[in-house]
C-alpha positions as CSV (number, residue, x, y, z in Angstrom):
1,M,-7.9,14.0,-12.9
2,I,-7.4,10.0,-13.9
3,I,-6.4,7.2,-12.4
4,R,-5.6,4.0,-14.2
5,K,-3.2,1.2,-14.8
6,E,0.5,2.1,-14.5
7,T,2.2,1.0,-18.3
8,P,5.4,0.2,-18.3
9,A,6.1,3.6,-20.4
10,N,5.4,5.5,-17.3
11,Y,7.9,4.0,-15.1
12,E,10.7,6.4,-15.3
13,Q,8.2,9.1,-14.8
14,V,6.8,7.3,-11.7
15,Y,10.1,6.8,-10.7
16,R,11.0,10.5,-10.3
17,L,7.5,11.2,-9.0
18,V,8.4,8.7,-6.0
19,K,11.5,9.8,-5.3
20,E,10.3,13.3,-4.9
21,A,6.9,12.1,-3.1
22,F,9.3,10.9,-0.4
23,S,11.9,13.5,-0.4
24,T,10.5,15.4,2.5
25,S,9.4,12.3,4.3
26,P,11.0,12.3,8.1
27,H,10.6,8.5,7.7
28,S,12.2,8.0,4.3
29,E,15.8,6.0,3.4
30,G,15.5,7.6,-0.3
31,D,15.2,4.4,-1.8
32,E,11.4,3.7,-2.1
33,Q,11.6,4.5,-6.0
34,D,14.3,1.7,-5.9
35,Y,11.8,-0.4,-4.0
36,L,9.1,-0.1,-6.6
37,N,11.2,-0.7,-9.4
38,E,12.3,-4.4,-7.1
39,L,8.4,-5.2,-6.6
40,R,7.6,-4.5,-10.5
41,N,9.8,-7.5,-11.3
42,S,8.5,-9.8,-8.0
43,E,6.5,-12.7,-8.2
44,S,4.6,-10.6,-5.7
45,F,3.6,-8.1,-8.2
46,L,-0.1,-7.5,-9.5
47,P,0.2,-5.6,-12.9
48,E,-3.7,-4.6,-11.9
49,L,-2.9,-3.2,-8.6
50,S,-0.1,-1.1,-10.2
51,L,-2.4,2.5,-10.8
52,V,-1.2,6.0,-11.5
53,T,-2.9,9.1,-11.2
54,E,-3.0,11.8,-13.9
55,S,-4.1,15.5,-13.6
56,D,-6.3,17.2,-15.8
57,S,-3.7,18.0,-18.1
58,G,-1.7,14.3,-18.2
59,Q,0.9,14.9,-15.5
60,I,1.3,11.8,-13.6
61,I,0.7,13.2,-10.0
62,G,0.2,9.9,-7.8
63,Q,1.2,6.1,-7.7
64,V,0.0,2.9,-5.5
65,V,0.7,-0.2,-5.8
66,L,-0.7,-3.2,-4.0
67,T,1.1,-6.7,-4.0
68,R,0.5,-10.1,-2.9
69,M,1.9,-11.2,0.4
70,Q,0.5,-13.4,3.3
71,V,-0.3,-13.7,6.9
72,S,1.8,-16.3,8.7
73,T,-0.8,-18.5,11.0
74,S,-0.7,-21.6,12.7
75,Q,-3.2,-23.3,9.9
76,G,-0.9,-22.0,7.0
77,A,-0.7,-19.0,4.8
78,Y,-3.7,-16.4,4.8
79,P,-3.6,-14.4,1.7
80,A,-3.5,-10.5,1.4
81,L,-2.1,-7.3,0.2
82,L,0.8,-5.4,1.1
83,L,0.5,-1.6,0.1
84,S,3.8,0.1,-0.3
85,P,4.6,2.5,-1.8
86,I,1.6,5.0,-2.1
87,S,3.2,8.8,-3.7
88,V,1.9,12.0,-4.6
89,L,3.7,14.8,-5.6
90,P,4.1,17.6,-3.0
91,A,2.6,20.2,-5.0
92,F,-0.7,18.0,-5.1
93,F,-0.9,16.7,-1.1
94,R,-4.1,17.1,1.0
95,R,-6.4,17.5,-2.7
96,G,-7.6,13.6,-1.7
97,V,-5.4,12.0,-4.7
98,A,-4.3,9.5,-2.2
99,R,-7.5,8.4,-1.3
100,R,-8.9,8.3,-4.5
101,M,-6.1,6.2,-5.7
102,L,-6.2,4.1,-2.8
103,K,-10.4,3.9,-3.2
104,T,-9.6,2.7,-6.7
105,A,-7.6,0.3,-6.1
106,I,-9.7,-1.2,-3.2
107,V,-12.2,-2.0,-5.4
108,E,-10.0,-3.6,-7.7
109,A,-8.5,-5.6,-5.0
110,D,-12.0,-6.9,-3.7
111,R,-12.8,-7.6,-7.6
112,M,-10.5,-9.8,-7.6
113,G,-11.0,-11.7,-4.5
114,Y,-8.5,-10.3,-1.9
115,S,-10.0,-9.1,1.6
116,A,-7.3,-7.6,3.5
117,I,-4.7,-5.3,2.6
118,F,-1.5,-4.6,5.4
119,L,1.3,-1.6,5.3
120,C,3.7,-0.4,7.4
121,G,3.2,3.2,7.8
122,D,2.8,6.7,10.1
123,P,-0.5,6.0,11.9
124,A,-1.6,9.5,11.9
125,I,-1.4,9.3,7.9
126,Y,-3.5,5.6,7.7
127,S,-6.2,5.8,10.3
128,R,-7.5,9.0,8.0
129,L,-7.7,6.2,5.3
130,G,-9.5,3.5,7.2
131,F,-6.4,1.5,8.4
132,R,-6.3,0.5,12.0
133,P,-3.0,-1.3,14.1
134,S,-2.9,-5.2,12.7
135,F,-2.6,-6.1,16.2
136,E,-6.6,-5.5,16.5
137,F,-7.0,-7.8,14.6
138,G,-4.7,-10.6,16.0
139,I,-2.1,-9.9,13.7
140,R,1.2,-8.7,14.5
141,H,4.8,-7.9,13.0
142,I,7.3,-10.1,13.5
143,K,9.6,-7.4,14.5
144,D,7.1,-5.9,17.1
145,Y,8.5,-7.6,20.2
146,T,5.8,-5.3,22.3
147,G,2.7,-6.4,20.9
148,N,1.2,-2.8,20.1
149,A,3.2,-1.8,17.1
150,T,0.7,0.7,16.1
151,W,2.6,0.9,12.7
152,C,2.1,-2.0,11.3
153,M,-1.7,-1.6,10.0
154,A,-4.2,-3.4,8.1
155,L,-7.4,-2.7,6.7
156,E,-10.2,-4.9,5.7
157,I,-11.9,-5.0,2.9
158,Q,-14.8,-6.9,3.3
159,P,-15.6,-6.1,6.9
160,G,-14.8,-9.1,9.5
161,S,-12.7,-10.9,6.9
162,L,-9.6,-10.8,9.6
163,Q,-12.1,-11.8,12.3
164,E,-10.8,-15.6,12.5
165,V,-6.8,-14.7,11.6
166,N,-4.4,-15.1,14.0
167,G,-0.8,-14.8,13.1
168,T,2.2,-12.7,12.2
169,V,3.7,-10.7,9.1
170,D,7.0,-9.6,7.6
171,I,6.3,-6.9,5.6
172,V,8.6,-3.4,5.0
């Protein structure tokens, strides 16, 4: 397997991959592939953090994208990254593809100076990748009315980077 930066020539294949990858998800609204297209045209898009995984035969079997976001704090905006989406073709589930892509993306994000990644997702899946509920860091989703939403998650790229950050995120 090879993990590399996505190129515009990959967009159509990645569109189909994301659609297929989310087709079996009980939490999917079926529009993740369109959301990814919107992200690519947004100011938050970072081409360096849009990666694909190719199989040994050259087929794109996975993709991950990290985009710019911010935590709103009383001291102002704290820059961070949003993980959304990450996709793997169902035939390649449970082979470590997502874990490898994410590790590669984290190394690149660290090199670029980012210190934290956020997402909205299934804690049973993302906790295995090192994510924790963001409220454990003093950061809550703006739609978390109870203060304990486990589906809004964070990962410190640099240990302790969120220790002094308290605030809210508005992410999907």
